[in-house]
C-alpha positions as CSV (number, residue, x, y, z in Angstrom):
1,M,20.7,269.9,-97.3
2,F,17.2,269.4,-98.3
3,S,15.8,268.8,-101.7
4,V,13.2,271.0,-103.4
5,A,10.1,269.2,-105.2
6,V,7.0,270.7,-106.6
7,S,3.3,269.5,-106.3
8,P,0.9,269.1,-109.3
9,C,-1.8,270.4,-107.0
10,S,-0.5,273.7,-108.2
11,N,-1.9,273.0,-111.6
12,P,-4.5,270.3,-111.1
13,D,-5.6,270.6,-114.7
14,L,-2.4,269.4,-116.4
15,T,-1.5,266.0,-116.9
16,L,1.8,264.4,-115.3
17,E,3.7,264.9,-118.6
18,E,2.5,268.4,-119.0
19,C,3.6,269.1,-115.2
20,L,7.0,267.5,-115.9
21,Q,7.4,269.7,-119.2
22,N,6.3,273.0,-117.5
23,Y,8.0,272.5,-114.1
24,G,11.1,271.3,-115.7
25,A,11.4,274.4,-117.8
26,L,11.2,276.3,-114.4
27,G,14.2,274.4,-113.0
28,Y,12.5,271.8,-110.9
29,R,13.7,268.2,-110.9
30,R,11.6,266.5,-108.2
31,I,8.0,266.1,-108.1
32,E,5.2,264.9,-105.7
33,V,2.7,262.2,-107.0
34,F,-1.0,262.2,-106.4
35,T,-3.2,259.0,-106.8
36,G,-6.4,260.9,-107.3
37,W,-7.8,264.4,-107.6
38,T,-5.6,266.0,-110.1
39,R,-5.2,265.1,-114.0
40,A,-1.5,264.3,-113.2
41,A,-2.5,261.5,-110.8
42,A,-0.7,258.1,-111.2
43,D,-2.4,254.8,-111.5
44,P,-0.8,252.5,-108.8
45,L,-2.0,249.5,-110.5
46,A,-0.1,250.5,-113.8
47,D,3.5,249.3,-114.8
48,P,5.7,251.5,-112.8
49,R,8.4,251.4,-115.4
50,R,6.2,253.6,-117.6
51,Y,6.2,256.5,-114.9
52,L,10.0,255.8,-114.3
53,R,10.6,256.3,-118.1
54,L,8.3,259.4,-118.2
55,A,10.3,261.1,-115.4
56,R,13.7,260.2,-116.8
57,N,12.6,261.6,-120.1
58,H,12.2,264.9,-118.4
59,G,14.9,264.8,-116.0
60,F,12.8,264.2,-112.9
61,T,12.7,261.9,-110.0
62,Y,9.6,261.4,-107.8
63,S,9.8,262.7,-104.2
64,S,6.7,261.3,-102.6
65,L,3.2,259.8,-103.1
66,H,-0.3,260.5,-101.7
67,L,-1.7,257.1,-100.6
68,P,-5.4,256.5,-101.1
69,P,-7.2,257.3,-97.9
70,L,-8.1,254.8,-95.3
71,S,-11.8,254.3,-95.0
72,D,-14.3,252.0,-93.3
73,D,-14.0,249.7,-96.2
74,P,-11.4,247.1,-95.1
75,A,-10.2,246.9,-98.7
76,S,-8.6,250.5,-98.3
77,V,-5.8,249.1,-96.3
78,S,-4.8,246.7,-99.2
79,E,-5.3,249.6,-101.6
80,A,-3.1,252.1,-99.8
81,A,-0.4,249.1,-99.4
82,W,-0.5,248.5,-103.0
83,A,0.1,252.1,-103.7
84,A,2.9,252.2,-101.4
85,R,4.6,249.5,-103.1
86,F,4.1,251.5,-106.4
87,A,5.7,254.5,-104.6
88,S,8.7,252.3,-103.8
89,D,9.0,251.1,-107.4
90,I,9.0,254.6,-108.7
91,G,11.7,255.9,-106.2
92,C,9.6,257.9,-103.8
93,R,11.2,258.6,-100.5
94,C,7.9,259.2,-98.6
95,V,4.3,258.0,-98.8
96,I,1.6,260.2,-97.3
97,V,-0.9,258.3,-95.0
98,K,-4.4,259.6,-95.0
99,A,-7.7,258.6,-93.3
100,E,-11.3,259.7,-93.9
101,H,-11.9,260.1,-90.2
102,K,-9.8,260.0,-86.9
103,G,-11.1,256.8,-85.8
104,L,-9.2,254.9,-88.5
105,F,-5.8,255.8,-87.4
106,A,-5.6,253.3,-84.7
107,E,-6.4,250.1,-86.2
108,A,-6.4,250.6,-89.9
109,G,-3.2,252.8,-89.6
110,R,-1.2,250.1,-87.8
111,Q,-2.4,247.4,-90.3
112,L,-1.0,249.7,-93.1
113,L,2.1,250.2,-91.2
114,D,2.4,246.3,-91.0
115,A,1.8,245.8,-94.5
116,I,4.3,248.2,-95.8
117,E,7.0,247.7,-93.2
118,R,9.6,246.1,-95.4
119,L,9.4,248.7,-98.2
120,P,12.1,251.3,-98.5
121,V,9.6,254.1,-98.0
122,I,8.9,256.6,-95.1
123,P,5.3,256.7,-94.1
124,V,4.2,260.2,-93.1
125,L,0.9,261.8,-91.7
126,Q,-0.1,265.2,-93.1
127,N,-2.3,267.9,-91.7
128,H,-4.8,269.5,-94.1
129,K,-7.5,272.0,-93.1
130,G,-10.8,270.3,-93.0
131,S,-9.5,266.8,-93.0
132,A,-9.0,264.2,-90.0
133,I,-5.8,265.9,-89.3
134,S,-6.6,269.6,-89.4
135,T,-5.2,271.2,-86.1
136,L,-1.9,270.4,-84.2
137,D,-4.2,268.8,-81.5
138,D,-5.6,266.5,-84.3
139,Y,-1.9,265.7,-85.4
140,L,-0.8,264.8,-81.9
141,A,-4.0,262.8,-81.2
142,A,-3.4,260.8,-84.5
143,L,0.3,260.0,-83.3
144,R,-1.1,259.0,-79.9
145,A,-3.8,256.7,-81.5
146,L,-1.1,255.1,-83.7
147,D,1.3,254.7,-81.0
148,D,4.0,253.4,-83.5
149,Q,7.4,254.5,-84.0
150,R,7.2,253.7,-87.7
151,I,5.0,256.6,-88.5
152,F,6.5,260.0,-89.2
153,C,5.2,263.5,-89.9
154,T,4.9,266.0,-92.9
155,L,5.0,269.6,-91.7
156,E,2.3,271.2,-93.9
157,V,3.2,274.8,-93.2
158,G,0.3,276.4,-95.2
159,H,-2.4,274.5,-93.9
160,F,-1.2,274.8,-90.3
161,H,-1.2,278.6,-91.1
162,S,-4.8,278.2,-92.3
163,V,-5.8,277.0,-88.9
164,G,-3.9,279.6,-87.0
165,V,-0.8,277.4,-86.1
166,P,2.4,279.0,-86.7
167,W,4.8,276.6,-88.3
168,R,7.5,277.1,-85.4
169,Q,4.9,275.9,-83.0
170,A,4.1,272.8,-85.1
171,Y,7.7,272.1,-85.7
172,D,8.5,272.2,-82.2
173,A,5.7,269.9,-81.3
174,L,6.6,267.4,-84.1
175,K,10.4,267.7,-83.9
176,G,12.3,264.5,-84.4
177,R,9.6,262.9,-86.5
178,I,9.6,265.4,-89.4
179,R,10.5,263.6,-92.6
180,H,8.6,265.8,-95.2
181,V,7.8,269.3,-95.5
182,H,5.1,271.3,-97.6
183,V,5.3,275.0,-98.2
184,K,3.2,277.9,-99.3
185,D,3.3,281.5,-98.4
186,Q,-0.1,282.8,-97.4
187,I,-2.2,285.7,-96.2
188,G,-4.7,284.1,-94.0
189,A,-5.8,281.0,-95.7
190,Q,-5.1,282.3,-99.2
191,S,-2.0,281.1,-101.0
192,V,0.1,284.1,-102.5
193,P,3.4,284.3,-104.2
194,F,6.4,283.3,-101.9
195,G,7.8,286.4,-100.2
196,T,4.6,288.3,-100.2
197,G,2.6,286.7,-97.3
198,E,2.8,286.3,-93.5
199,I,4.8,283.1,-93.2
200,D,8.4,283.4,-92.1
201,L,9.7,280.9,-94.8
202,P,13.4,282.2,-94.4
203,G,13.2,281.3,-90.9
204,L,11.8,277.8,-91.7
205,F,14.5,277.3,-94.2
206,A,17.2,278.4,-91.9
207,T,15.9,276.1,-89.1
208,L,15.7,273.0,-91.5
209,V,19.3,273.7,-92.5
210,E,20.6,274.1,-88.8
211,D,18.7,270.9,-87.8
212,G,20.1,269.0,-90.7
213,Y,17.0,268.1,-92.3
214,D,17.7,266.3,-95.5
215,G,14.3,265.4,-96.9
216,D,12.2,267.2,-99.5
217,V,10.5,270.7,-99.3
218,V,7.5,270.6,-101.7
219,V,6.5,273.8,-103.1
220,E,2.8,274.4,-103.6
221,M,0.9,277.2,-105.0
222,E,-2.9,277.8,-105.1
223,V,-3.2,281.5,-106.0
224,V,-6.3,283.4,-106.9
225,D,-4.7,284.4,-110.2
226,K,-4.1,280.9,-111.3
227,E,-3.1,282.1,-115.0
228,N,0.2,283.3,-113.1
229,T,0.8,280.1,-111.3
230,L,3.8,278.8,-113.4
231,R,5.5,282.1,-113.1
232,Y,4.9,282.2,-109.4
233,L,6.4,278.6,-109.1
234,G,9.5,279.6,-110.9
235,E,9.9,282.6,-108.7
236,A,9.1,280.3,-105.6
237,L,12.1,278.1,-106.6
238,Q,14.3,281.1,-106.9
239,Y,13.2,282.4,-103.5
240,V,13.9,279.1,-101.7
241,E,17.4,279.2,-103.2
242,E,18.1,282.7,-102.3
243,N,16.7,282.4,-98.8
244,T,18.2,279.1,-97.6
245,P,21.6,279.3,-96.0
246,G,24.3,277.5,-97.7
247,W,22.2,276.6,-100.7
248,T,24.3,274.5,-103.2
249,S,21.9,272.5,-105.5
250,R,18.2,271.9,-106.1
251,G,18.8,268.2,-105.1
């Protein structure tokens, strides 16, 4: 059975401790980590024990971490590798590999995989509308460019929906390499409360269970009425539980 985690991108103005307090009150016990953009971003140069204590104090564990993006600066590989070590130290299962443009995946991507090969983390690519991996074709091209069995995939359901790719089409194309899943419900490109949009999330959850997926499903929420985000996140967790066959625990 998969575990459910929550993303601080849902409330980018909250600190990490505020996220842990609020999300814990909703019933979440796993959280994704950013290294930039949100106020909850972790500093990969800091003492990981500080982050472990913070998580333990709120009954949380860390699911995954967004690495700093690879860029044309050769130092970006070292920075991403250092962040991956930090992710390992705080107990993350996956690290999300990003690049500022498509041309970086082949050489810089393989350098990063070499640098983190011995770490107990799973490196995954991720699609995101408007990024180097936006469409399914972009994703498949990146996998071909890397040409490396050490890289795996995030199924980013919402961002695939935003570019017109149904989750089932992406799932079938990436099947066998999916180790991480991000979920939103949406109408078009707009995030909406779970169960009110166009995405067949119950079908996704049933497929994950049927195929024995035991990674994380990370809940995201980027609604227009942001003042209701926390309520919607609580409802989303309940929605996942109620629509997942054989659900027994939150993981």
